[in-house]
N, C-alpha and C positions, 0 to 999 in steps of 0.2 A: 374876292370880298367877301365882306361879311355882312349877310342880310339885313337891312336896314330895319326889318322888324328884330331882330335879335339885339336884347338888352346887355349893353357895354356896363361891366362891372366896375363901379367906384371903389377907390382904395380912402375911405375917410375914417377906417381903423374900426369900425361900427362889426363887420366881420369879424377882427383879430377877436374883439373884445367877446364876442357871440361865442366862438369856437371854447375861448376860455373856460366860458360860463360854464357850454355842456361839457367839456372835461371833468373838470370841479361836481358838478352834478353826479357826472358817472362814477365819478369815484369815490363820492358820499354814499351811494347806491350802491355800490360793491361793497363799503364798507359795513352795513348794513344786513348784506346778504350772509355775514358770517356774526351776526350780534343779532342778541334779540333783546328789545326792549320791556323793560320789566315797569310795570306799573307801581306806583308808590302813592298814598295818603296825599303827601306834599306834591304838588304837583309841579314845583319849583326846586324838588331831587331826583329827577329822572334818572334810572340805572341802565345800564348796558352792560350782558352778559355774554360773555364766547362761550360761542357753540362747541368748541373745540377743547378749552381746558378750565371752561365754566367760570372763569375768572368774575370781577364784579366790579365794572370802572364807572364814572360818574359820565351823565348822557344828557349833561342842559345844552342847552344851544350856545350858551357863553363860553363853552367849553371846548365847542368844534369837535371834528373824529380824527384831530391828529392824531392825539393819544392813542386811538382807537386803530389808525392802521400802523404805527411804529408796534405798538401788542403784535398785532395779524401778524408782523414782519417776523417778529423773532419765534412766534407761536408755532407751532406745529401746521405746516399749511394742509390745504385740503386735497387732495390726489384730483386728479383729473378723473371726467366721467367713466365707468365701465373699469376706471382700475384702481385696487383695493389700494388704501392707504398705509401709511408707514405705523405701525403700532408695535408696543413689546410685547414681545412674545417666550411661549418657552419651548425647546427644539425638540421634537419627538422622534426619534430614530424611527421608528414604525410607520409614521406618517410619511418621514421624507423618501424611504424606500417605497412604499405606495404611492408617491408622487412620479416617482422615478419609471416606475413599472409601466404608468398612466402615460408618461410620456412617450416611452419607447414604443408603445401600443399604439398611442396616436401619430407618431413620428412615421411607423411601418403603413399605419392605413394612409398617408398622405403618400409614402414613397412607392406602395405599390396597392389600388384598392381593393386587390382581390385577397389581401390577407387577413386572415382571420385567426381569432384568439385559439391557444393551444389549451384544451383541457388537462386538468391532472391523468384523466383516462386515457385519452391521446398518446399523452407523453409516456407512459406505462406501458401503455400497448406497442407503440413506436420504438420503446426502450426494448418489449422484447422480440421482434422482428429484426432490428440490428444485432440482438442477442444468434439468433437464428442463422443471421447471415452470416460474421463474421462465424460461427461453430461449425459452418461449413468449411470455410476456409481451416480451421484448424484441422479439421478431420482428413484434408488433403494433404498436409503437412505431414499427420499421422501417418496416413498412408504410405507416404514416401520416405519416410524413415527408413537408411540402407539397413538399421540393425534394431535390435532388440531393443524394448521400451522399458524403462524402470518407473516402479509408481513410490508416492508416498502417501499414506495416509494419516491423518489423526481429527479429531474432534474437536469441533467448538461450540460454546454454549453461549446462552440468550439469559441474563439474569431478569431480566423483564416478563419476558413470555417462558422460562423455563426450558423449551425448546432445545433438541439434542442435535446439530449440523456436523453432517460427515465431507471434509474437505481431500477429496483426491485430486492427486500431479501427475501427469507423464513428464518423466524426463527423457530426451534421447538427445544423441550426434546427430548432424546432418547431412549432410553429403559435401561441404564444405569443414567439417571436423569442426564445427560449433555446438558446444552444449546449449539445446533449447532444453525452455519449461513451458508450461500451460497448465494451470487450472481447466479440470474437465469435468469436476463433479463440486457444489456444494450443495448439497440439499439435508433440508429437515428429516433427522430419522425418526420413525414412530417407534412407542417400545413396544416390547420389552428391547433395552439397548445392550445385547446377548451378542455372541459370535455368530450366529446363524440369523438373525437379521442383517448384522455387517454384512457378513459373505454375498447374502440373495441383495442386495443392494450393489455392491462391488459386481457384483457378475452382470447385472443388468446394465451398470456401466460401461464397462468394455466389451458389450455384445454391441450396445449402442452409437458406441466409437468405432468399433470393427477394428480391436486390437486385440481381442481376448485370444488370439495365437500369436502373439508376438512382447507378451508380456515374460522378462527375464526375471524383476524381484521386484519385491516391495518391501519398503522401510517401513517399519511397525515400532511404535512405543513398547512400554513393556505391560500394557493392560491384560490382566487375565482373559479376561476374551479374546485378545489377537491371536492368540494360539488354536482357539479352536476356529476360527474364524479364519487361519491360514489350513488347519486341516482339511477345512470344509474346501476350500478354494482347489488345491492342490487334486481332492478326487475328483470337482468335477472339470479340471484341467487334464485331468489323465484321459478322461472317458472321450475327448475328444485328440487330443494328443501328445505327443512326449512330450513329456519336462525334461528341460537340460540339468544333467546329470540327475534324475531323478526327484528334482527339487531341492538338490543339496543347497541351491545357492537361492534357492526363492525366498526365505523370509531373512531380513536385514534386521538386526538389534539397533534402533535409536542410539548413537553416540553420545545425547544430550542427555536422554533419559540416564542411560548408566551412569554419567560423570555424577548423575542429581543423584542417583542411588547410592554412589560411593559416597559423597560429602557428609548425606545423612546417618549411612551407619559408621562414619568415623566419628562426626560429632557426638551419636550415642555415649562415644564409650569416654567422652569429656563433660557429660551429663553433671556426675557429680563433682566435678570442678567447677562449672561454670554456675550451678546451683548454691557453691560455697561462698563465693564471690558474690553473688547477686544478694545473698545473705548479710555479706561483710559489708556491700554499698550500703543496704536498708539501715543497718546499726547506726553508722557513721553520717549518715542525713538523718537522723530520728531527733536529732538535738544539733544546737548550735555549739555547746560544748564539747561531744563527742566531732563536730568538726573540726573545733578547733584544735586539740589536741592530737589529732591527726595528720593537722597540715604543719603542726611543733616538729612528731617526728619525722614525716619526710622532707620537712625541708632540713631539719638538723642532724639526725641522722646519717639518711642517706641521700641529703643535698639533691632535692631534686626539687622541679621549676610547679611548685601547686597550682596554679595558673593555669597550666596549659591540659589539654585535654586528650584520652584517650586515639590516637592514628585508627581510622577506620580502613587504615588499608596501609600492608606492608610491602615496600619496595624491594626488600632483599629476597624477593620469592627466588631461589633456585630452579622451581619447577618451570616459572613462567620462561625463564631464556633458555632453559631446555626444550620447552615445546614449539616458540619461534624459531630456534635454530634448525629442528626438527622440519617444521613446514615450510621454512623459507629455503633448505637444502635444497640441492636439484634430486636428491632422491627421494623426490613426493611420492610418486606413484609410477612401477611398471617403467621404470631406468634400468639400465645395467646395476644391476643393486644388490645381488644374492651376498657377495662378501658382506655390504653395512649392514646386511638381515642381520646375517651370521655377527657380526660384532655387537650391534644392540641387544641380539637376543640373548648372547654372554652376559652383556652387563645389566638386563634384569632377571634369567632363566638358571645363570649359570652353568653348571654343567648337567641340566637340563636342555639346554638351548638346541642339544644337536637333534632331540626329541620332536621339537618345536617347528625348526629349520623345516627337516624332514615330511614332516605334515603339511607345510605350505606348498612344498614341491611337489608330491603327489596330488595335490587339490588341483595346481596349476597343471600338472600332466594330463590329468585327469579331462579340466577344462580344455585343453588343448588338443584331445586326442576326438574329443565331439565335434568342435568347429574345423577339425582337420574332416573328418566323416561329411562334416556338413559341407564344406571346399567341395569334395570329389563327388557328394551325388548334385551338387548344382551344378556343375560342371559335365558331370555325364548326360545331362538333360539337356543341358544347350550345346552341345557339341553335336559335330553333324558326321557321314561318314566320310572321310576326306585322306589323301595320303599322308600326309602329317601328324593324321588323327592316330592311324595305324600303326606310323612310324616311331611315334610316341608311345604307343601301346607295347611296341615290339623291344624299345630301351626300358620301360618298365619291370617285364617279363624278363629281362637277363641285367638288372641292375641289382647288385649287391643290398643286402637288409641291413647290414652294419652302417648305413649311410646315418648321419647324426640326421636329427629333426631340425626346425628351426628352433625350435627353442631351446635346444639345447646349443646350438650355437649362438643366439641370442644369450645365454643366459655367463658363455664364455667369452664374450668381446670384452676389449677391454674397457674399463671403467672409467669414467668422464670426471675431469678436475672436479674437485668439495667445490667452489666458488665460482662454477660456470653458471650462468644462467639459460637455463632452457623452459621452452614452452611444451607441453608434455602432448599437447595437441596436436602443435605442428610438427614434431619428431615424430608421432607413428603416422601423420599424411604422409610424410616424405619417404618415410620407413612401409610404407604398402606395399610397394612394389616389391622390396628385399624380401621382408615378411609378410605375407599375403593373410595367410590365415591368422598368425600373431597379431598381424594388427587388428582383423576384425575381432581376436579377444580382446584387444586394449581398447577398443573403441566401444566395446557394449560394457565392461567392468568400469571404465570411468566414467559411464553413466549413472553408475549405481550411490546415491546421496549416503551420506553415512547419518544422516539426522533427518527428523522428522519439520522440526522447524527452520524457521526462514535465519540467514546468520544476523542479520539485526537486532532479534529477538531470542536467540540463543542463551543469553544469558539473563534475561529479562526474570522477575518474579512472577509478572503477573500473569493470568489465564487468557487466555485467548477467549476475547468475550465479544458477543456481536454487539455493537453502538446502540442506543434508544431510539435514535433515526431508525435505524436497518431492522431493529426488532418492531417496529408496525408496519414492514411491508410483507407482503406475500411470500409463501418460501420460494416459489417460483420466481418473482422480483429478485431476491435475493440474491438466489443462485446468478441471474442474469445480469445483477448489478457488479458481484465479484469476479465474476468469468470477465466480464468486458474490461473492467479495471486493470487485470492481469495482461489479459491479454495487446489494450491500449499501452501498456508499459513496452511491453515485449517490442512492440512497435518502434519505439522509442521517446514515446511522452505517456503521461498520465493523464487519465482519464475520471475525475473523480464525478461518478454518478452516484443521486440519489435523487428520492423525491420522497415527499411524506406518504402518511396515509392514505392506499389507493383503496379504493372500494371496488365492488363486484365488476369485473371489467371479462368481455370476451377473447381470452388470451387463449382459448384451448390448442388451438393450432399448435402453438409451441411442442414440442412431444416431451424432452428434456435438458 
């Protein structure tokens, strides 16, 4: 039971009136929190100004505050304390990116209190350390290459810093008969940019990678300093080890550069004709009367549609079809093709075709003999003294010398059908048991690149230019960025690595 001293509320309507009065007063007070009273000379004409939109209203006591509340409901509402109010703003992409970066840093700090911001110095140093780690993996792959290694070398330039970079790429076939390539050097050259300087840079590169005794050929452009560079490299290689065929196949001319020279030489013959055509076009475009007369003659006399412009490409190129048929055919490289070579040479050289065919055969036999000698020396160094080896030596001593070589047997094989589709690498991988020395020769010949430029940029008119972003990097960082990008692509994904200008940092531990 309730205590006798506890007052019992009486429902006389007074409490309800009192609560309604309190609500009305609180609402009125809230209105004046968002309004400012303006003093006037005439006190009977009081005014109120909205704190948000600065609109002025009547504030007489007779007018009440209902109209002020209605305005506040339609006006921009004030935001809760601590939260910025909604307002008109102009989008700023840089400010938005900065906010996102700040959010990521804040989120990582919440996720891991030990997280610290990474400066550009640390990022550059980590990139160089990662480059050194991946470089060791590439060195292992090059050391395990079963055959010889071919090189391509080309120069890149930076228009912003006027620096000249040398790009060296290694090509080889791995134990699975898959063609591999890696950029092993992308370094700024120091003037003068001559053959001796480039030869020193290449010699240093090969010795650092440990492949100076495994080089078969190097594909270069037609720059004059390349001949001096190749001559210096040959002399240095001969001092350490014998070069295959005395370096007869060491230098390979870039096919794309040769084609470029051929096109330029052909266009020079038509300079007079092109000049006359240009002068005629200038005369016709000189005035509207000349242009109208030209259109009338073209329309009435030759029935030409003057609204059409000159075609930029001609679809009737017969050479284009010949190139495609030759490349897509089964006789692309080192397949049973002697008759096909003779047929093509007769079409090109006529009665002198036999001389070129004989030159190719003599060079092929010269290379094959070198690989036979290499195979025998390797077998003799690995073979032990056993009864089987003695019996094999006995058979070799009494065997006839008129036996045909594997090369002769291969060239006399039955040809494949013209429409057959074959994989050259797979063909020689399966034929390595039957043609041991010949498969080794084919493996090294298949590696030789015919051009120094990538296939996607072979017909591009632009130069190889370092981007403005990478031009701001140090040469050592540029090499790490370019090499890592190439090595990541070889692993099956692309890593676009780049950072802005780096200041002085301690990365001297990375040798090259």
